[in-house]
MITOR-403908 format. One record per residue (C-alpha): x, y, z; chain. Coordinates in Angstrom, 1 decimal, padded with zeros to 4 digits. Layout:
# residues N
X,Y,Z,A
...
END
This chain:
# residues 389
000.2,049.4,-003.1,A
-002.1,046.6,-002.2,A
-000.7,043.2,-001.2,A
-003.9,041.4,-001.9,A
-004.0,038.9,-004.6,A
-007.4,038.2,-006.1,A
-008.8,034.7,-005.4,A
-009.5,034.0,-009.0,A
-006.1,034.9,-010.1,A
-005.0,031.7,-008.8,A
-008.2,029.6,-009.8,A
-008.3,027.6,-013.1,A
-011.5,027.0,-015.4,A
-013.6,024.0,-014.8,A
-011.7,020.4,-016.6,A
-012.5,017.0,-016.7,A
-010.7,014.7,-014.3,A
-007.5,012.8,-015.9,A
-004.8,011.1,-014.6,A
-002.8,014.0,-014.7,A
-005.4,016.3,-012.5,A
-007.1,016.0,-009.5,A
-010.1,017.4,-008.6,A
-010.1,019.4,-005.1,A
-013.8,019.2,-003.7,A
-015.5,021.9,-001.6,A
-015.9,019.7,001.6,A
-012.9,019.0,003.7,A
-013.6,015.7,005.1,A
-012.5,014.0,008.3,A
-009.4,012.9,007.3,A
-008.3,016.4,006.4,A
-009.4,017.7,009.3,A
-008.0,015.1,011.7,A
-004.7,015.7,009.6,A
-004.3,019.0,010.3,A
-005.0,018.5,014.2,A
-002.5,015.7,014.4,A
000.1,018.0,012.8,A
-000.5,020.5,015.1,A
-000.7,018.2,018.0,A
003.1,017.1,017.0,A
004.3,020.7,017.1,A
002.9,021.2,020.8,A
004.3,017.9,022.0,A
008.0,019.1,020.3,A
007.5,022.7,022.0,A
006.7,021.1,025.4,A
009.7,019.0,024.8,A
012.0,021.7,023.8,A
010.9,023.8,026.7,A
011.4,021.1,029.2,A
014.7,020.3,027.9,A
016.2,023.9,028.2,A
014.9,024.1,031.5,A
016.7,020.5,032.3,A
019.8,021.8,031.0,A
019.7,024.9,033.3,A
018.7,023.3,036.3,A
019.7,020.0,036.7,A
022.7,019.6,033.8,A
023.7,016.0,032.8,A
022.5,014.9,029.8,A
022.7,012.2,026.9,A
020.6,011.8,023.7,A
018.1,009.2,025.5,A
016.2,011.4,027.8,A
012.4,011.9,028.4,A
012.6,015.7,026.8,A
014.4,014.4,023.7,A
011.6,012.0,023.6,A
008.9,014.5,023.7,A
011.1,016.4,020.9,A
011.4,013.5,018.3,A
008.1,011.9,019.1,A
006.5,015.3,018.2,A
008.2,015.7,015.0,A
007.3,011.9,014.0,A
003.8,012.5,014.8,A
003.5,015.6,012.8,A
005.6,013.5,009.9,A
003.6,010.7,009.7,A
000.1,012.8,009.7,A
001.3,014.7,006.7,A
002.6,011.6,005.1,A
-000.8,010.1,005.5,A
-002.5,013.1,003.8,A
-000.1,012.8,001.0,A
-000.7,009.3,000.2,A
-004.3,010.1,000.5,A
-004.3,012.9,-002.3,A
-001.6,011.0,-004.4,A
-004.2,007.8,-004.2,A
-007.0,010.2,-005.5,A
-004.9,011.9,-008.0,A
-004.1,008.2,-009.6,A
-007.8,007.0,-009.1,A
-009.1,009.9,-011.1,A
-011.2,010.9,-008.4,A
-012.4,014.1,-006.4,A
-010.3,014.4,-002.9,A
-011.4,016.2,000.1,A
-010.3,019.8,000.4,A
-006.7,019.3,002.3,A
-004.2,021.5,003.2,A
-003.7,023.8,000.3,A
-002.8,023.5,-003.3,A
-002.0,020.1,-004.2,A
001.5,020.1,-006.3,A
003.3,017.2,-008.1,A
006.5,016.1,-006.5,A
009.4,013.5,-007.4,A
008.7,013.5,-011.2,A
004.7,013.4,-010.4,A
004.9,010.3,-008.0,A
003.6,011.9,-005.1,A
000.5,014.6,-005.1,A
001.0,016.6,-001.9,A
-000.9,019.5,-000.6,A
001.5,022.1,-000.2,A
001.0,022.5,003.6,A
001.5,019.0,004.3,A
004.6,018.7,001.9,A
006.2,021.6,004.0,A
005.7,020.4,007.2,A
006.2,016.6,006.2,A
009.9,017.9,004.9,A
010.3,019.5,008.1,A
009.6,016.7,010.1,A
012.0,014.2,007.9,A
014.7,016.9,008.4,A
014.3,017.2,012.1,A
014.6,013.0,012.1,A
017.8,013.2,009.7,A
019.4,016.2,012.1,A
018.9,014.0,015.3,A
021.4,011.2,013.9,A
023.5,014.3,013.7,A
022.6,015.3,016.9,A
023.1,012.0,018.1,A
026.7,011.7,016.9,A
027.5,015.0,018.5,A
026.2,013.7,022.0,A
028.2,010.7,021.5,A
031.5,013.1,020.6,A
031.0,015.7,023.2,A
028.3,013.9,025.9,A
025.7,016.6,027.2,A
025.5,019.7,025.7,A
026.1,023.2,027.7,A
024.6,025.4,024.9,A
021.9,025.6,022.4,A
023.7,027.0,019.7,A
025.6,023.8,018.5,A
025.6,023.0,015.0,A
023.2,020.2,015.3,A
020.7,022.1,017.7,A
020.5,024.7,015.4,A
019.7,022.6,012.4,A
017.1,020.8,014.3,A
015.4,024.2,015.4,A
015.0,025.3,011.5,A
013.7,022.1,010.9,A
011.0,022.4,013.8,A
010.4,025.6,012.1,A
009.7,024.5,009.1,A
007.0,022.0,010.3,A
005.2,024.9,011.8,A
005.2,026.5,008.9,A
003.7,023.9,007.1,A
001.1,024.0,010.0,A
000.3,027.4,009.3,A
000.1,026.9,005.7,A
-002.5,024.0,006.1,A
-004.7,026.0,008.4,A
-004.7,028.8,006.3,A
-006.2,026.6,003.6,A
-009.0,026.0,005.9,A
-009.9,029.6,007.1,A
-013.2,029.9,006.1,A
-014.2,027.0,008.9,A
-014.2,027.6,012.4,A
-011.7,025.0,013.2,A
-009.3,026.2,010.7,A
-009.0,029.8,012.3,A
-008.7,028.3,016.0,A
-005.8,026.2,014.6,A
-004.3,028.9,012.8,A
-004.5,031.2,015.7,A
-002.4,028.9,017.7,A
-000.2,027.6,014.7,A
001.1,031.2,014.5,A
001.5,031.4,018.3,A
004.0,028.4,018.2,A
006.0,029.7,015.1,A
006.3,033.3,017.1,A
007.8,031.6,019.9,A
010.0,029.1,018.1,A
011.1,031.1,014.9,A
013.4,033.3,016.8,A
015.5,030.2,018.2,A
017.5,029.2,015.3,A
018.7,032.6,015.1,A
021.0,031.8,018.7,A
023.2,030.4,016.4,A
024.3,034.1,015.1,A
025.1,034.6,019.0,A
028.8,033.0,018.4,A
029.3,036.0,016.6,A
030.3,039.4,018.3,A
026.7,041.3,017.9,A
025.6,044.3,019.9,A
022.2,042.9,020.7,A
021.2,039.0,021.4,A
020.4,037.6,018.3,A
017.2,036.1,019.5,A
015.5,039.1,020.7,A
016.7,040.9,017.5,A
015.0,038.1,015.6,A
011.8,038.2,017.7,A
011.3,041.8,017.3,A
011.5,041.0,013.7,A
009.3,037.8,013.4,A
006.7,038.7,016.0,A
005.4,041.8,014.3,A
005.3,039.9,011.1,A
003.8,036.8,011.9,A
001.3,039.0,014.2,A
000.1,041.2,011.2,A
000.1,038.2,008.9,A
-002.1,036.3,011.2,A
-004.8,039.4,011.2,A
-004.5,039.8,007.6,A
-005.2,035.9,007.0,A
-008.1,036.0,009.5,A
-009.8,038.9,008.0,A
-011.6,039.6,011.3,A
-011.9,041.9,013.5,A
-010.5,040.6,017.1,A
-007.9,038.4,015.1,A
-004.7,039.9,016.1,A
-005.8,040.2,019.5,A
-006.9,036.7,019.5,A
-003.2,035.9,019.1,A
-002.0,038.0,021.4,A
-004.5,036.2,024.5,A
-003.5,032.6,022.8,A
000.2,033.5,023.3,A
-000.6,034.5,027.1,A
-002.2,031.1,027.5,A
000.8,029.2,026.1,A
003.5,031.1,027.8,A
001.8,030.7,030.8,A
001.5,027.0,030.7,A
005.0,026.6,030.0,A
005.8,028.9,032.7,A
004.5,026.4,035.1,A
005.3,023.0,033.5,A
008.7,023.6,032.3,A
010.5,024.1,035.9,A
008.0,021.4,037.5,A
008.8,018.7,034.7,A
012.3,019.2,035.3,A
012.4,019.2,039.1,A
009.8,016.0,038.9,A
012.2,014.1,036.2,A
015.3,014.7,038.2,A
013.9,013.3,041.1,A
012.6,010.3,039.2,A
016.1,009.5,038.0,A
017.6,010.3,041.0,A
019.6,013.4,039.9,A
020.0,016.5,042.1,A
019.2,020.0,040.9,A
022.4,022.3,040.5,A
023.8,024.3,043.5,A
023.3,027.6,043.9,A
020.6,027.9,041.8,A
019.1,031.4,041.3,A
015.8,032.7,041.2,A
015.3,032.8,037.1,A
012.1,032.6,035.1,A
011.8,029.6,033.1,A
014.2,029.8,030.0,A
012.0,029.2,027.3,A
009.1,030.9,028.2,A
010.7,034.2,029.1,A
011.9,034.2,025.7,A
008.5,034.3,024.3,A
007.3,037.9,023.8,A
005.1,038.8,026.7,A
004.0,042.1,025.1,A
002.7,040.7,022.2,A
-001.0,041.4,023.6,A
000.2,045.0,023.8,A
001.3,044.8,020.0,A
-001.8,043.0,019.2,A
-004.2,045.9,020.5,A
-002.0,048.3,018.5,A
-002.6,046.1,015.3,A
-006.2,046.3,016.3,A
-006.1,049.8,016.6,A
-004.1,050.5,013.1,A
-006.3,048.4,011.4,A
-009.5,050.0,012.6,A
-008.1,053.5,011.7,A
-007.7,052.5,008.2,A
-011.5,051.1,008.0,A
-012.5,054.4,009.7,A
-010.6,056.3,006.5,A
-011.8,054.0,004.2,A
-008.7,052.2,003.8,A
-007.6,048.6,003.7,A
-005.5,047.4,006.6,A
-002.7,046.8,003.5,A
-002.5,050.7,003.2,A
-000.9,050.9,006.7,A
001.0,048.1,007.0,A
004.5,049.9,006.9,A
003.4,052.0,009.8,A
002.0,049.1,011.9,A
004.8,047.1,011.3,A
007.0,049.9,013.0,A
004.4,050.5,015.7,A
004.6,046.6,016.9,A
008.4,046.4,016.1,A
009.0,049.5,018.6,A
006.5,048.0,021.5,A
008.5,044.5,021.3,A
011.7,046.1,020.9,A
010.8,048.1,024.4,A
009.0,045.3,025.9,A
011.5,042.6,025.6,A
014.3,044.0,027.6,A
011.4,045.3,029.8,A
009.8,041.7,030.5,A
013.4,040.4,031.5,A
013.2,043.3,034.4,A
010.2,042.6,035.7,A
010.2,038.9,035.3,A
014.5,038.2,036.3,A
015.2,039.7,039.7,A
019.1,039.3,038.4,A
018.3,041.1,035.2,A
020.6,044.4,035.0,A
019.9,046.0,031.4,A
021.3,049.6,030.7,A
018.8,052.2,029.6,A
020.9,052.3,026.5,A
020.0,049.0,025.7,A
016.3,049.8,025.6,A
017.0,052.6,023.2,A
019.0,050.3,021.2,A
016.3,047.7,020.7,A
013.4,050.0,020.5,A
015.3,051.8,017.9,A
016.1,048.4,016.3,A
011.8,047.9,016.3,A
012.0,050.8,013.1,A
013.7,049.3,010.4,A
012.5,045.5,011.6,A
009.3,046.5,011.7,A
009.0,048.2,008.4,A
010.2,044.6,007.0,A
007.8,042.7,009.2,A
004.9,044.7,007.8,A
005.8,044.4,004.4,A
006.4,041.0,004.4,A
003.5,040.3,006.7,A
001.4,041.7,004.1,A
003.1,039.5,001.3,A
002.7,036.7,003.0,A
-000.6,037.2,004.1,A
-001.5,037.7,000.3,A
000.2,034.3,-000.5,A
-001.9,032.2,002.0,A
-005.4,034.1,001.3,A
-004.7,032.5,-002.0,A
-005.2,029.0,-000.2,A
-008.9,029.5,000.8,A
-011.4,027.9,-001.4,A
-014.2,029.6,-003.5,A
-018.0,028.9,-002.8,A
-017.7,026.5,-005.9,A
-015.9,023.2,-006.4,A
-012.5,024.1,-008.2,A
-009.8,022.0,-009.9,A
-005.9,022.4,-009.4,A
-003.3,020.7,-011.5,A
END
């Protein structure tokens, strides 16, 4: 069954502009392009802050709410939030004035009883940023009661990670709405990479339960294939999955270098020593990013090329593609731990368990990767001006 949704199914006929409708022009406009990139910039700042903060916990230890890594975390969400708000105000202003607005961030929808007209991508990214700042007050109270945190999976941290992931989902929606333009495709690749890196982290809250497999590893086996397949389908170009895999390697390599360097420099600047007896462990955050995503990307390209050679749409092979990528990542995650961590001891049975986990998770990833791609493709514009309620 095809997961595609015809573009014209989401479009309405031409109607006159009134106070209750907003005409969305074909042109993007400088404000819309700037808004998309500033939202992504905020996400990058937050991701850098997260990697830095985790490394700080591992190698230095003492922590309060007011640290430089935390400043990166919160300022990144503030950047994304204000950019999202600016685009919502721009669209609302156009709607109230009865004029055409630049195409920006997806279908405009009415919220708060029609008070605001928000492009759906910016509504999601803005909501995530607002929740992050709200849960930051929860984290501030947590620090006031318990001092510095020893683990990631505290309630306040899980809430913050979910909020960041929501902002990243909004960024994916925003760039998907501009996938017909080069800058939109480039932004979408990096937005997907950051979401692949971050989406499994909230699952750490499940590690409070007695699970047979680390929850972050299991979540990576689910989310990484799903988002990789989704991105390849949305971009609709040969080599799209490979571009996502290469971008992941680039981001992982940069954070691998930056995180320990920043932790050491900052510790020296504030006069704090590193922990005694530190082992030569890989950087914490980059080491949980799927290093073998590029191998999975090659498999996706191969599966889709095989489908095209048989005159089938890639949608016809989604379940099989999901299983293949799920198994690759299921085996690759423990393998990368063995290759990068000199003190890692992973039993052969664990390779089998996580590899087998890739089969059911891969089926789910393939199915929902196709469904989400079909949803995102409806945000792409037609060649003529369109109007949305």
